[in-house]
N, C-alpha and C positions, 0 to 999 in steps of 0.2 A: 504493499500499500504506497501510497503517496507520503514521504515522511517533512510534516512540516514541525521541525526541531522547536518546540516548545520555548528556549532562552539560548540565551548567546547569540553569537553575532553572525548575520545572515550569510552562511558560506556554507559551501559542500560541507556536512558530516558525515562521520565516519556511522555504519547501520552496526545494529548489533550480531551483524554475521563480519565483521571487520572489514567490509567492503565499503568503500566512499561511493556513495550517490551520488545524486543530483538535487536533492530536496530544493536547495539555493541556488540551482546555479546559473550559467552566463544569459542561459536563456530571457532567463526571469527579464533582464536589462532590454531584450527586444521587446519588451510588453507597451504597450502605449500609456500615455501618462494615466494614471488614476481618475476616474471621475466621481463627483460629488452625488450624481443621481443615476440608475441603470436609465438606458437608451431608451428608446419609444419601444425596440425591435421587439424587445423581450417583457413587454405587457402582459403576452398571456402566460406568461410562468409569476404574474403575482393573480394568487387567485387562491378558494379555500377547498379545502377536499375533506374529502368524510373517510375516517378511518375503517377498522373493519371492525371498530365496535362502536361506531358511530361516531364517535367524538369528530366534531368540524375543529383544524387547524390551517391556518395561512401560511401558505408557500409564497417565501418572494427573493429576488435577488439580493445580496448586499449590500447592505449602503457602508458609507464612511463612520459613521455613527455607530455601527455596530461594536467597533471595537469594546467598550468595556460589556456588553451584551459575551461578547467571545469570552471574554476572562469568567464572567459568572457562569455560563454552560460549562465550560473546564471545571470549575469548582463544583461541580454536580453530578462529575464522572465519575467513575467506580474505579479503583486502581487497574482492575480489571481491560475495563473500556479507553483506560487513558494506554496502557500500554501496547491494545491491539491498534489503536489510530495511530499512535506516536513512535512507537516502537521503544519505549520507554516511559517513565514518570517522573513529573517535576509536580514541587509542591503545589506552584500555580503560573499560570500564563503571563509572563510580563504587557503589560501594558503594550510595551514599545511593538513588542510580536504582534501583540493584539491588530493592535494599528496598520500593520503591515498586512495583516490576513485580511483583513474588513476593505484596504483600499486597492482595489481590482478597475483593471480595462475594461471587464464584460466582452471581451472579445480574446485576448490570448490568457486571460485569466480571468477565472470566473466562479463564483460560489453563490450556492442557492442555501437559503435559511427557513426556516419553520419555526412559527411563533407558536405561543401556549396558549391557550384556548384564551380568549377574553382577555389576553395580556398582552399587550406589544411589546415590553420590554422585556419577556424573558425569552429568550432561544431554547429549543427543544433539540434542534437538529442541524448539521451543516454539512453541506455535498459541494464537493468542488472539484476544481481541474487546473491544473498549472500547464506550463511547456513542459515538454516531453525529450528523450534525447534524440529523437527527431524532428526535422519540422513539421511533418507531417501527424504527428503521433501528441498526443495531451497524457499524462497522469492522472487519474483520479483518486479519490478519498473521502469518504462521508464517515461524518459521528453521529448517533442518535443517544439521548439521553437514558439513563438505563430505565425509568422507571415505565419509557415512550416504548421502548424495544416487543420485538411479537408482535407490534397494532398492524402492520405494511404502511408505520411513515419511512423507513426507510426505502422500501420500493418504490413505495410514489415519489419520495423526493431522488433517488437514481435516476429514473426514468425520465423525469425530469429535465437532468442535468446532464442527462446523453443527448435528449431531446434538442437543450438549448447549446449547445457543442456541437451538433449537427445543423443548426441554424446560422453558427459562425464558422463552419466549415471547416470543424471537425470530426473524422469520422471514424481515427485509428485513436484505441485506448489499449493504456498500460495500467498496473495497477500492483502493489508490493502488497503481500498479505502473508502474516502468520502461517502457518498450518495449520494450528489450533483453533482461528477466526474461521468457523464451518458457516456461521450466518452470512458473511460476507462473500466467501468462496461461493455459496448457495446461489446470492443475488447475484453474482457476474456470471454462473453459468445459465441461470433463468432468461438475464435480460441478452445478455450478450452470446458473440460467437464467436468462441477464444481459439485463434490463431497461432499463439506458441504457451509454452508453458513450459517454466525453469525452476529448479528447485535449488535455493542456495541456503544450505542449513534449515535455519526453520523456517524461511520464507521464500515465498512459492510467488514468482514473475509471473503475470501473464499478460498477453496482450488478445486485443479484443477489439471485435467491432459489436455494434447496435446489432441488435435481432429485431428482423421489421417487424413481425408481429409476437411484440415480446411482453406475455405472461405475467 
């Protein structure tokens, strides 16, 4: 899974496998300047959806003012969820790092968030893509707050991320996933067509395209 290191200097970092990954590779510098608000073309991704249990939540593109909400979301993740998402565990997500994650250009870097029902100040999930190792690919990742897992939120959010990426001309995806993260592996298998699979210790690297009729 794409590793956005939750602390320190934004530079390539060494993963748990001992491999230096492109978490903050030079490709990020090719992105356009961050925008203060999502462009009109992404309006279809600002919507409300009903989850499996009938709960209605709002999905929308991330905004620059979401930085403190990302910090609060991280605070409410279990250590297991933090580790599955970041390949490591930090006590807090630093605000300067949260600002970087919330500041995207909506084209080469994009994130979608889910708000808690009736509480726009609380985020319960984030899905994002970042520039990948090749010009035609992006790395994807998402995290769902523990209390909201198993309700179908990850599926809806990830499907929207793939659709938004296609709208931006990105149709080739990669993900780094811990081998014991069955939820993420199963989700990619359902929504994507896997074109390459590699194992590096406890990490599985997947290349895939979006399944035309994802279930």
